[in-house]
C-alpha positions as CSV (number, residue, x, y, z in Angstrom):
1,X,52.6,37.1,-17.1
2,X,51.6,39.1,-20.2
3,X,49.3,36.5,-21.7
4,X,47.3,36.2,-18.5
5,X,47.0,40.0,-18.3
6,X,45.7,40.0,-21.9
7,X,43.2,37.3,-21.2
8,X,41.7,39.4,-18.3
9,X,41.5,42.5,-20.6
10,X,39.9,40.6,-23.5
11,X,37.3,38.4,-22.0
12,X,35.5,37.8,-25.3
13,X,38.6,36.1,-26.8
14,X,39.7,32.5,-26.2
15,X,43.2,31.7,-25.0
16,X,44.2,30.4,-28.4
17,X,42.9,33.6,-30.1
18,X,44.9,35.9,-27.8
19,X,48.1,33.9,-28.3
20,X,47.3,33.9,-32.0
21,X,46.9,37.7,-32.1
22,X,50.3,38.2,-30.5
23,X,51.8,35.7,-32.9
24,X,50.4,37.8,-35.8
25,X,52.0,40.9,-34.4
26,X,55.4,39.1,-34.0
27,X,55.2,37.9,-37.6
28,X,54.4,41.4,-38.9
29,X,51.0,40.5,-40.3
30,X,47.8,42.5,-40.5
31,X,45.5,41.7,-37.5
32,X,42.2,42.3,-39.3
33,X,43.2,40.6,-42.6
34,X,44.7,37.6,-40.8
35,X,42.2,37.0,-38.1
36,X,38.8,38.2,-39.4
37,X,38.0,39.6,-36.0
38,X,35.8,42.8,-35.8
39,X,37.4,46.2,-35.8
40,X,36.1,47.0,-32.3
41,X,37.4,43.7,-30.8
42,X,40.9,44.5,-32.3
43,X,40.7,48.0,-30.9
44,X,40.2,46.7,-27.4
45,X,43.0,44.2,-27.8
46,X,45.5,46.7,-29.1
47,X,44.6,49.1,-26.3
48,X,45.6,46.3,-23.8
49,X,48.9,45.9,-25.8
50,X,49.6,49.6,-26.1
51,X,52.9,49.5,-24.2
52,X,54.3,47.1,-26.8
53,X,53.1,48.9,-29.9
54,X,54.5,51.7,-32.0
55,X,52.6,54.9,-31.5
56,X,50.3,55.7,-34.4
57,X,50.5,52.2,-35.9
58,X,48.5,49.7,-33.9
59,X,49.8,46.6,-35.9
60,X,53.5,47.2,-35.4
61,X,55.5,46.1,-32.3
62,X,58.0,48.5,-30.8
63,X,61.5,47.3,-29.8
64,X,60.4,46.3,-26.3
65,X,57.5,44.3,-27.7
66,X,59.6,42.4,-30.2
67,X,62.3,41.6,-27.6
68,X,59.9,40.4,-24.9
69,X,57.2,38.7,-27.0
70,X,59.6,36.5,-29.0
71,X,60.6,34.8,-25.7
72,X,57.1,33.5,-25.1
73,X,57.3,30.7,-27.6
74,X,53.8,31.4,-29.0
75,X,52.1,29.2,-31.6
76,X,50.1,30.4,-34.6
77,X,46.3,30.0,-34.3
78,X,44.2,28.4,-37.1
79,X,41.8,31.3,-37.7
80,X,39.9,29.3,-40.3
81,X,40.1,25.8,-41.8
82,X,40.0,27.6,-45.2
83,X,43.6,28.6,-44.4
84,X,44.5,25.0,-45.0
85,X,43.2,25.3,-48.6
86,X,46.2,27.2,-50.0
87,X,45.4,28.6,-53.5
88,X,47.9,28.1,-56.3
89,X,50.1,31.2,-56.3
90,X,50.4,31.3,-60.1
91,X,46.6,31.2,-60.5
92,X,46.3,34.0,-57.9
93,X,48.8,36.1,-59.8
94,X,46.9,35.6,-63.1
95,X,43.6,36.4,-61.4
96,X,45.0,39.5,-59.8
97,X,46.0,40.9,-63.2
98,X,42.5,40.3,-64.5
99,X,41.0,41.8,-61.3
100,X,43.1,45.0,-61.9
101,X,41.6,45.3,-65.4
102,X,38.2,45.9,-63.9
103,X,38.5,49.6,-62.8
104,X,35.0,50.1,-61.3
105,X,35.0,50.7,-57.6
106,X,32.8,48.5,-55.3
107,X,29.3,49.9,-55.0
108,X,28.3,50.5,-51.4
109,X,24.6,50.7,-52.5
110,X,24.8,47.1,-53.7
111,X,26.8,45.9,-50.6
112,X,29.8,45.2,-52.8
113,X,33.1,44.6,-50.9
114,X,35.5,42.9,-53.3
115,X,37.1,39.7,-52.0
116,X,40.8,39.4,-52.0
117,X,42.3,37.5,-55.0
118,X,43.2,34.6,-52.8
119,X,39.6,34.4,-51.6
120,X,38.1,34.5,-55.1
121,X,40.4,31.6,-56.2
122,X,39.6,29.6,-53.0
123,X,35.8,30.0,-53.7
124,X,36.3,28.4,-57.0
125,X,38.8,25.9,-55.6
126,X,36.4,24.6,-52.9
127,X,33.7,24.1,-55.5
128,X,36.0,22.0,-57.6
129,X,37.4,20.1,-54.6
130,X,33.8,19.1,-53.6
131,X,33.1,17.7,-57.1
132,X,30.5,20.4,-57.9
133,X,31.9,21.9,-61.1
134,X,32.9,19.4,-63.7
135,X,30.0,18.7,-66.0
136,X,27.6,20.8,-63.9
137,X,25.2,23.7,-64.8
138,X,26.3,26.4,-62.3
139,X,24.6,29.7,-61.3
140,X,26.3,32.6,-59.5
141,X,23.9,35.0,-57.9
142,X,26.1,38.0,-57.9
143,X,29.7,37.8,-59.0
144,X,31.6,41.0,-58.0
145,X,34.3,38.6,-56.7
146,X,34.8,37.2,-60.3
147,X,34.5,33.6,-59.2
148,X,33.5,32.9,-62.8
149,X,36.9,34.0,-64.0
150,X,38.6,32.0,-61.2
151,X,36.8,28.9,-62.4
152,X,38.0,29.4,-65.9
153,X,41.6,29.8,-64.7
154,X,41.4,26.6,-62.7
155,X,40.0,24.7,-65.7
156,X,36.9,23.5,-63.7
157,X,35.2,22.0,-66.8
158,X,31.6,23.2,-66.0
159,X,28.9,22.4,-68.6
160,X,27.5,25.9,-68.3
161,X,27.9,28.9,-66.0
162,X,25.3,31.7,-65.7
163,X,26.0,34.9,-63.8
164,X,23.0,36.7,-62.4
165,X,23.9,40.3,-61.3
166,X,22.3,43.7,-61.1
167,X,25.5,45.5,-62.2
168,X,25.6,45.8,-66.0
169,X,29.3,46.9,-66.1
170,X,30.3,43.8,-64.2
171,X,28.3,41.5,-66.5
172,X,29.9,43.2,-69.6
173,X,33.4,42.7,-68.1
174,X,32.8,39.0,-67.3
175,X,31.3,38.3,-70.7
176,X,34.1,40.1,-72.6
177,X,36.9,38.5,-70.5
178,X,35.5,35.0,-70.9
179,X,35.3,35.4,-74.6
180,X,38.9,36.6,-74.6
181,X,39.9,33.5,-72.7
182,X,38.2,31.3,-75.3
183,X,35.2,30.3,-73.2
184,X,31.8,30.3,-74.8
185,X,29.6,28.6,-72.2
186,X,29.4,31.5,-69.8
187,X,26.1,33.4,-69.9
188,X,25.3,36.7,-68.1
189,X,21.8,37.8,-67.0
190,X,21.0,41.3,-65.6
191,X,18.8,40.4,-62.7
192,X,17.6,42.1,-59.5
193,X,16.8,39.5,-56.9
194,X,13.9,41.6,-55.7
195,X,12.1,40.7,-58.9
196,X,10.5,37.4,-59.6
197,X,12.8,34.8,-61.2
198,X,11.8,33.9,-64.8
199,X,10.3,30.4,-65.1
200,X,13.0,29.3,-67.5
201,X,15.6,29.3,-64.7
202,X,13.6,27.2,-62.2
203,X,15.4,24.0,-61.4
204,X,17.9,24.6,-64.2
205,X,21.1,24.5,-62.1
206,X,22.8,21.7,-60.1
207,X,25.0,24.1,-58.2
208,X,24.4,27.7,-57.0
209,X,26.9,30.0,-55.3
210,X,25.9,33.3,-53.7
211,X,27.4,35.9,-51.4
212,X,24.3,37.9,-50.4
213,X,23.8,41.2,-48.5
214,X,24.5,40.4,-44.9
215,X,21.1,41.3,-43.6
216,X,18.3,38.9,-42.6
217,X,16.1,39.8,-45.5
218,X,18.9,39.9,-48.0
219,X,20.0,36.4,-46.9
220,X,16.5,35.1,-47.0
221,X,15.8,36.5,-50.5
222,X,19.0,35.3,-52.1
223,X,18.6,31.9,-50.6
224,X,15.0,31.7,-51.9
225,X,16.3,32.5,-55.4
226,X,19.1,29.9,-55.0
227,X,16.4,27.3,-54.1
228,X,14.3,28.2,-57.1
229,X,17.3,27.8,-59.4
230,X,18.2,24.4,-57.9
231,X,14.5,23.3,-57.9
232,X,14.4,22.8,-54.1
233,X,13.0,19.4,-53.0
234,X,11.9,18.5,-56.5
235,X,15.6,18.1,-57.3
236,X,17.4,16.7,-54.2
237,X,21.2,16.4,-53.8
238,X,21.9,19.7,-55.4
239,X,24.3,22.2,-53.7
240,X,24.2,25.8,-52.6
241,X,27.5,27.5,-51.6
242,X,26.2,30.3,-49.4
243,X,28.4,33.0,-47.8
244,X,27.4,35.0,-44.8
245,X,29.4,37.5,-42.8
246,X,28.6,38.7,-39.3
247,X,30.5,40.2,-36.3
248,X,31.7,37.6,-33.7
249,X,30.3,40.1,-31.2
250,X,26.7,39.3,-32.3
251,X,26.8,35.5,-32.9
252,X,23.0,35.3,-32.5
253,X,22.6,36.6,-36.0
254,X,24.2,33.4,-37.3
255,X,21.4,31.5,-35.5
256,X,18.9,33.6,-37.5
257,X,20.5,32.4,-40.8
258,X,20.6,28.8,-39.6
259,X,17.0,29.1,-38.7
260,X,16.3,30.1,-42.3
261,X,18.2,27.0,-43.5
262,X,16.2,24.8,-41.1
263,X,12.9,26.3,-42.1
264,X,13.5,25.3,-45.7
265,X,14.8,21.8,-44.8
266,X,18.3,22.4,-46.2
267,X,21.0,20.2,-44.9
268,X,24.2,22.0,-43.7
269,X,26.8,19.7,-45.1
270,X,29.7,21.9,-44.0
271,X,30.4,25.3,-42.4
272,X,33.8,26.9,-42.7
273,X,34.2,29.9,-40.5
274,X,36.0,33.0,-41.8
275,X,36.4,31.4,-45.2
276,X,36.3,34.6,-47.3
277,X,38.3,37.8,-46.8
278,X,37.3,41.2,-48.3
279,X,38.6,44.6,-48.8
280,X,36.5,46.8,-46.4
281,X,33.6,45.6,-44.2
282,X,35.8,45.9,-41.1
283,X,32.8,46.1,-38.8
284,X,32.4,42.3,-39.4
285,X,36.1,41.6,-39.5
286,X,36.2,41.8,-43.3
287,X,35.3,38.1,-43.5
288,X,32.4,35.8,-44.2
289,X,31.7,32.1,-43.4
290,X,30.9,29.5,-46.0
291,X,27.9,27.2,-45.6
292,X,27.7,24.2,-48.0
293,X,24.0,23.4,-48.3
294,X,22.3,20.3,-49.8
295,X,18.8,20.0,-51.0
296,X,16.7,17.1,-49.7
297,X,13.4,15.7,-51.0
298,X,11.7,17.6,-48.2
299,X,13.4,20.9,-49.0
300,X,10.8,23.6,-49.6
301,X,10.9,27.0,-51.3
302,X,9.1,29.5,-49.0
303,X,8.0,32.7,-50.6
304,X,8.9,35.7,-48.5
305,X,6.8,38.8,-48.2
306,X,9.2,41.5,-49.4
307,X,7.1,44.4,-50.8
308,X,9.2,47.5,-50.2
309,X,11.6,45.5,-48.0
310,X,15.1,46.9,-47.7
311,X,17.7,44.1,-48.2
312,X,21.0,46.0,-48.3
313,X,23.0,46.8,-45.1
314,X,23.5,50.5,-46.0
315,X,19.7,51.0,-45.9
316,X,19.8,50.3,-42.2
317,X,16.3,48.9,-41.8
318,X,15.6,48.2,-38.2
319,X,14.3,44.7,-37.6
320,X,10.7,44.7,-36.3
321,X,10.3,44.0,-32.7
322,X,7.8,41.2,-32.2
323,X,6.2,40.8,-28.7
324,X,7.8,38.2,-26.5
325,X,6.7,34.6,-27.2
326,X,7.7,31.4,-25.5
327,X,6.7,28.5,-27.7
328,X,7.4,24.8,-27.0
329,X,6.2,21.7,-28.9
330,X,6.5,18.2,-27.5
331,X,5.9,14.9,-29.2
332,X,5.2,12.1,-26.7
333,X,5.4,8.4,-27.6
334,X,4.9,5.1,-25.7
335,X,1.9,6.4,-23.6
336,X,-0.6,3.9,-22.2
337,X,-3.7,3.5,-24.4
338,X,-5.9,3.2,-21.3
339,X,-4.6,6.5,-20.1
340,X,-5.1,8.3,-23.4
341,X,-8.7,7.0,-23.7
342,X,-9.6,8.2,-20.2
343,X,-11.0,11.7,-20.1
344,X,-10.8,11.9,-16.3
345,X,-7.1,10.7,-16.1
346,X,-6.0,13.0,-18.9
347,X,-7.7,16.0,-17.4
348,X,-6.1,15.3,-14.1
349,X,-2.6,15.0,-15.6
350,X,-2.9,18.1,-17.7
351,X,-4.1,20.1,-14.7
352,X,-1.1,18.8,-12.8
353,X,1.1,19.9,-15.7
354,X,-0.4,23.4,-15.5
355,X,0.2,23.6,-11.8
356,X,3.8,22.5,-12.0
357,X,4.7,25.1,-14.6
358,X,2.4,27.8,-13.1
359,X,0.1,28.1,-16.1
360,X,-3.1,29.9,-15.0
361,X,-6.1,28.4,-16.8
362,X,-9.0,30.9,-17.5
363,X,-11.0,28.7,-19.8
364,X,-10.9,25.2,-21.5
365,X,-12.6,23.1,-24.2
366,X,-12.6,19.4,-24.8
367,X,-13.4,17.7,-28.1
368,X,-13.8,13.9,-28.3
369,X,-13.3,12.1,-31.6
370,X,-14.7,8.8,-32.8
371,X,-11.4,7.0,-32.6
372,X,-11.4,7.8,-28.8
373,X,-8.8,10.5,-29.2
374,X,-9.2,13.9,-27.5
375,X,-8.2,17.5,-28.2
376,X,-7.8,19.6,-25.0
377,X,-7.6,23.4,-25.5
378,X,-6.7,25.6,-22.5
379,X,-7.0,29.3,-22.7
380,X,-4.3,30.6,-20.3
381,X,-3.9,34.1,-18.7
382,X,-0.8,34.5,-20.9
383,X,-1.8,32.5,-24.0
384,X,-2.8,28.9,-24.7
385,X,-2.1,25.2,-24.4
386,X,-3.3,22.6,-26.9
387,X,-3.0,18.8,-26.5
388,X,-3.9,16.2,-29.0
389,X,-4.1,12.4,-28.3
390,X,-3.8,9.3,-30.6
391,X,-4.6,6.2,-28.5
392,X,-4.1,4.0,-31.5
393,X,-0.5,5.2,-31.8
394,X,0.1,5.6,-28.0
395,X,1.0,9.2,-28.7
396,X,0.1,12.7,-27.7
397,X,1.2,16.2,-29.0
398,X,1.6,19.2,-26.7
399,X,1.7,22.7,-28.0
400,X,2.3,25.5,-25.5
401,X,2.5,29.2,-26.3
402,X,2.9,31.9,-23.8
403,X,3.6,35.7,-23.9
404,X,5.7,35.6,-20.8
405,X,8.6,33.2,-19.8
406,X,7.5,29.7,-19.0
407,X,8.3,28.8,-15.4
408,X,11.1,26.2,-15.3
409,X,11.0,25.7,-19.1
410,X,14.0,23.3,-19.2
411,X,12.1,20.8,-17.0
412,X,9.1,20.6,-19.4
413,X,10.2,17.3,-21.0
414,X,10.9,15.8,-17.6
415,X,7.5,16.8,-16.3
416,X,5.7,15.2,-19.3
417,X,7.9,12.1,-19.0
418,X,7.0,11.6,-15.3
419,X,3.3,12.4,-15.7
420,X,2.7,10.1,-18.7
421,X,5.2,7.3,-17.6
422,X,7.4,7.4,-20.8
423,X,10.9,8.2,-21.7
424,X,10.0,8.9,-25.3
425,X,9.6,12.6,-25.4
426,X,10.8,14.9,-28.3
427,X,11.0,18.6,-27.6
428,X,11.3,21.6,-29.9
429,X,11.8,25.1,-28.5
430,X,10.5,27.3,-31.3
431,X,12.1,30.6,-31.8
C-alpha cells in the first residue's frame, strides 16, 4: 500500500503527518506553507512520491497521482491549533492593502521575514482573545509583521502601544499609518536590543509581544528586554507573547529555549506549535511557535553577558562547546534523625552510594555543625560529590557533578531511596 511505503521512506514523520501531506497535494495546496515542515524534510517526502508528481513542480500531482490518491479516503491533518483560529477575511484584506503600501524589502541583516497577512492578524487576534489588549499598556519588541496595525484594525482598545524597533523606516511607516487611521496612542521608539533599556521603560507594560532572532543568544536577549519591560517578578501576572522558530529536525533547540524560560521562572501558560507563517525562512519550515508566558512573583531578570555577541542567524556564530558535564541534584526528605546525626552511618551509606554508581573517591572532607548537621565533600577522579544534612528537618541534599557519564544515572533516586529508607526523593537532572 502507498501509505505504508511512504511511512518506511519518511521515518521522521508520523502516520498522521504523512497522510496529511498527501491530502495537501490532493487539495492543490502548498506543502511548505500549509505544513510548516522544513524544506529538507519535504524534499525527502517528495522524492518518495516522485512517481505521482509532475516533473519540475514537486507540489503538483500528475494524472496517475490524482486518480489513485483520491481513492484512499485520506483525512486532513491539523498542522497547528492556530489553524482553528480563522482570521476575519475582511480584516485580512484591509491589512493586506496596508502591507502592500510598505515597499521596503525584508532585511536579512535584521533577520526579518515578513509574516503572511493571515499570521499578522492572528497574532493580534490571539492577544485580544486572551484578554491582553483592552485597557492594557502594550510593547512590541520588533514589529516588521505590523501587528500594531492589525490591532488597530481589530479595534483592540489598548490604553497605549509602544513599538520598539531598530528599523527607522518601519517606525516611520507605523507612526504615519496609525495617525492616518485616527489613532494617537501608538508610540514608536528606535531601539537596538543590544543596548541597555532606558529606565523609564522598566515595568511600564502589562503585555509584551516579541518575535526575536531565532538564535539562542537572540532569544535570550529579547526575552530579557521583555522581562525588563514587564517588571519581572516585581509585577506578577503580566504576559509575554514569545515566538520562536526552529526546524523539526533539531527539536533539542526548543529545549534550550524552554531552559531559558525555566531559568527565569516564567510560567508557560500555552504553547501553540506552528502558529506563525512567514515568507521565506524555509530551512525552519517558514513557521514559528507561540509561547504565552506569565510572570510570577519569583520571576527573575537575569543579565546576560553579551559583549560583542552575535544574535542574528545570518552572522552564523557557532555555539561554544562546553566540556561534558553530568550534573544531578537530589533533595531527600523523611530521613531518620538518628541516621542523619550519625557520622559513622552517614559515611557508610555515602561510601555505598559511591560504590553503586562507580564513583572513584580520591579525597574527602567532613565538616560538622553545631546543629548536628554535616557537610560531606568528596573529590572524585572525575569531579565531586557534596552532601548536606539537616537533622532538624529530616532532610539531606545531594549534589553530584561529573565530567564523564554517571554509571546507571536513571537509578540514582532509587539508590538514595533504598539507602536512606525514604520514598520522598526529588531529582533534578541539570543541563
